[in-house]
C-alpha positions as CSV (number, residue, x, y, z in Angstrom):
1,M,-13.8,1.3,-34.4
2,T,-14.5,-1.3,-32.0
3,G,-15.5,1.5,-29.7
4,K,-17.8,2.7,-31.6
5,C,-19.7,-0.5,-32.1
6,R,-19.8,-1.3,-29.0
7,R,-21.6,2.1,-28.0
8,W,-24.5,1.6,-29.6
9,L,-24.9,-2.3,-30.0
10,S,-24.2,-5.2,-28.3
11,R,-22.2,-8.0,-28.9
12,E,-25.0,-10.4,-29.3
13,V,-26.6,-8.0,-31.9
14,R,-23.3,-7.5,-33.8
15,V,-22.5,-11.3,-33.9
16,G,-26.1,-12.4,-35.0
17,F,-26.4,-9.2,-37.5
18,W,-23.2,-10.6,-39.4
19,D,-24.3,-14.3,-39.2
20,Q,-27.4,-12.7,-41.2
21,V,-25.1,-11.3,-43.4
22,R,-22.6,-14.6,-44.3
23,A,-26.3,-16.4,-45.1
24,G,-26.7,-14.2,-47.5
25,L,-29.5,-12.1,-46.4
26,S,-28.9,-7.9,-47.6
27,V,-28.0,-5.9,-45.2
28,D,-31.8,-4.2,-44.2
29,R,-33.2,-8.2,-43.9
30,A,-30.2,-9.1,-41.8
31,A,-30.2,-5.7,-39.1
32,I,-34.0,-6.7,-39.1
33,A,-34.0,-9.8,-38.2
34,S,-31.3,-9.3,-35.7
35,G,-33.7,-6.5,-33.9
36,V,-32.4,-3.5,-34.8
37,S,-33.5,-1.1,-38.0
38,P,-32.0,-0.9,-41.5
39,A,-30.1,2.4,-40.9
40,S,-28.6,0.7,-37.5
41,G,-27.5,-2.2,-39.9
42,R,-26.1,0.1,-42.9
43,R,-23.8,2.0,-40.1
44,L,-22.4,-1.0,-38.9
45,F,-21.9,-2.4,-42.0
46,E,-20.3,1.1,-43.5
47,Q,-18.2,1.2,-40.3
48,A,-16.8,-1.9,-41.6
49,G,-14.8,-0.2,-44.5
50,G,-14.8,-3.1,-47.0
51,V,-11.6,-3.9,-44.6
52,I,-12.3,-8.1,-44.1
53,T,-9.0,-8.5,-42.0
54,N,-10.1,-5.3,-39.5
55,A,-13.5,-4.4,-38.9
56,P,-15.5,-7.5,-39.0
57,V,-13.3,-9.6,-36.6
58,A,-13.0,-6.5,-34.7
59,C,-17.5,-6.3,-34.4
60,S,-18.1,-9.8,-34.8
61,G,-15.4,-11.7,-33.5
62,R,-15.2,-13.9,-36.7
63,L,-13.3,-13.2,-39.8
64,L,-15.3,-12.9,-43.4
65,S,-14.1,-14.8,-46.2
66,W,-13.4,-13.0,-49.8
67,A,-17.1,-14.9,-50.8
68,E,-19.2,-14.0,-48.0
69,W,-17.7,-9.9,-48.0
70,E,-18.7,-10.1,-52.2
71,L,-22.4,-11.5,-51.3
72,A,-23.1,-9.3,-48.6
73,R,-21.8,-6.0,-50.4
74,N,-23.3,-7.3,-53.7
75,S,-27.2,-8.3,-52.1
76,T,-30.1,-6.2,-52.3
77,A,-33.7,-6.4,-50.4
78,A,-34.2,-9.3,-53.2
79,G,-30.8,-10.9,-52.3
80,Y,-28.0,-11.7,-54.5
81,R,-28.2,-11.1,-57.7
82,A,-24.7,-12.1,-60.0
83,S,-25.7,-9.4,-62.9
84,T,-25.8,-6.4,-60.1
85,A,-22.2,-7.3,-59.0
86,Q,-21.0,-7.9,-62.1
87,H,-22.3,-4.3,-63.2
88,T,-21.1,-2.5,-60.1
89,A,-17.9,-4.0,-60.9
90,E,-17.7,-2.9,-64.5
91,H,-18.8,0.9,-63.0
92,H,-16.2,1.3,-60.8
93,A,-13.7,-0.5,-63.2
94,K,-14.4,2.3,-65.9
95,R,-15.1,5.8,-63.4
96,P,-12.3,7.8,-63.3
97,K,-10.4,8.9,-60.3
98,P,-10.6,12.8,-60.0
99,A,-6.8,14.2,-59.9
100,K,-6.2,15.4,-56.5
101,L,-4.5,18.7,-57.9
102,T,-7.6,19.7,-59.9
103,T,-10.0,18.6,-56.3
104,N,-8.1,20.8,-54.0
105,P,-7.5,24.7,-54.9
106,A,-5.3,24.8,-51.8
107,L,-3.2,22.5,-52.5
108,H,-3.3,23.7,-56.4
109,A,-2.3,27.2,-55.4
110,R,0.6,25.9,-53.1
111,V,2.2,23.6,-55.5
112,Q,2.0,26.6,-57.9
113,Q,3.7,28.9,-55.8
114,D,6.5,26.4,-54.8
115,L,7.5,25.3,-58.9
116,R,7.3,29.4,-59.4
117,A,9.8,29.5,-56.6
118,R,12.2,26.7,-58.3
119,W,11.3,24.0,-56.2
120,S,11.5,20.2,-57.6
121,P,8.7,18.0,-57.4
122,E,10.3,15.9,-54.9
123,Q,11.2,19.1,-52.8
124,I,7.3,20.3,-52.9
125,A,6.1,17.0,-51.5
126,A,8.6,16.8,-49.0
127,R,7.7,20.2,-47.6
128,L,4.3,19.7,-48.1
129,K,4.2,16.9,-45.2
130,R,6.3,19.1,-43.1
131,D,3.8,22.0,-43.2
132,F,0.8,19.9,-42.9
133,P,1.4,17.2,-41.0
134,D,-2.2,16.5,-40.2
135,Q,-3.7,17.5,-42.8
136,P,-3.7,14.3,-45.4
137,R,-5.6,16.7,-48.0
138,M,-2.4,19.2,-48.5
139,H,-0.2,16.1,-49.3
140,V,0.9,15.0,-52.7
141,T,3.5,13.0,-54.5
142,H,5.9,14.1,-56.6
143,E,4.6,11.7,-59.4
144,T,1.4,13.1,-59.4
145,I,3.2,17.0,-59.5
146,C,4.9,15.3,-62.4
147,Q,1.7,13.9,-64.1
148,A,0.0,17.3,-63.4
149,L,2.9,19.1,-65.6
150,Y,3.2,16.7,-68.6
151,V,0.2,15.4,-68.8
152,Q,-2.0,18.5,-69.4
153,A,-5.5,16.9,-69.4
154,R,-5.1,16.4,-65.7
155,G,-3.9,18.2,-62.7
156,G,-4.7,21.5,-63.7
157,L,-1.1,22.8,-63.6
158,H,-0.2,25.7,-66.1
159,R,1.9,24.1,-68.4
160,E,4.4,27.1,-68.5
161,L,4.9,26.2,-64.8
162,A,7.0,23.3,-66.6
163,A,9.7,26.3,-67.4
164,C,10.4,26.8,-63.8
165,L,11.9,22.9,-63.6
166,R,15.6,22.9,-62.9
167,T,15.7,21.0,-66.4
168,G,13.3,24.1,-67.5
169,R,11.6,20.9,-69.7
170,A,7.9,21.3,-70.9
171,V,7.6,17.4,-71.8
172,R,10.2,14.3,-71.0
173,T,13.4,14.1,-73.4
174,P,15.0,10.9,-74.0
175,Q,17.8,9.7,-71.7
176,R,21.3,9.7,-73.2
177,T,23.9,6.9,-74.3
178,P,26.9,7.3,-72.0
179,D,28.8,9.2,-74.5
180,G,26.3,11.7,-74.6
181,R,24.0,10.9,-77.6
182,R,20.3,11.1,-77.2
183,T,19.0,7.0,-77.4
184,R,16.1,6.6,-79.9
185,Q,14.3,3.6,-77.8
186,G,10.9,4.2,-77.4
187,K,10.7,7.2,-79.8
188,I,7.3,7.4,-81.7
189,A,7.6,8.6,-85.5
190,G,5.3,11.9,-85.2
191,M,4.1,11.8,-81.6
192,V,1.4,14.6,-80.6
193,P,1.5,16.0,-77.4
194,I,-1.6,15.2,-75.7
195,S,-2.4,19.4,-75.1
196,E,-2.1,19.7,-79.2
197,R,-4.7,16.4,-79.6
198,P,-8.6,17.0,-80.4
199,R,-10.4,17.5,-77.0
200,R,-12.2,14.8,-77.3
201,S,-8.8,12.8,-77.3
202,R,-6.9,14.6,-74.4
203,R,-8.7,12.3,-71.8
204,P,-6.0,9.5,-71.0
205,G,-7.0,5.9,-71.7
206,P,-7.4,3.3,-68.8
207,S,-4.3,2.0,-67.7
208,P,-3.1,-1.2,-69.2
209,G,-3.6,-4.2,-66.4
210,T,-6.4,-2.3,-64.0
211,G,-8.7,-1.0,-66.6
212,K,-9.0,2.6,-64.6
213,A,-8.2,6.0,-65.9
214,T,-4.8,6.8,-65.2
């Protein structure tokens, strides 16, 4: 990160740029005030990547506070606007994150293949890391695989693949008590699986505490 900054902007320019940002100027105006093009300023700002304890320190020698970073991130050519920052925060909070297995066909196919070979989700996750050590896009956690099987609205894995699991179950079952009886704790009367609900109701809602789709 620091090498990239030093190759195309001097330290004096970088320090001046971040000083202007901390003073409340927009990225474009801070770049112009520092004697560089707005595009160069945006590139430097993007290289910071939002990691306050890393890039801003490396590129300017000084640490941005959270308040200063928020001012810089939510400033426009006209300056900082609280309403704009609030709108952006609300948009990011409700924006659904796409499931990894639906956005990567190669990973999707590999997981399906291994499930049909009766590998457990844990084994699949471990094997993917071993077979593709330098390809993070081909890595997936066993929790994600299970979610794709049990929550049919996301993940894209065929429901019948759940039968390939060692348990052979297509839905999670209650835990058993020490004497072998099933516990009723947490059981919802008349529960309808997501796959059997109307289409508009199949999409999982926000996660408690985060406000983001699960």
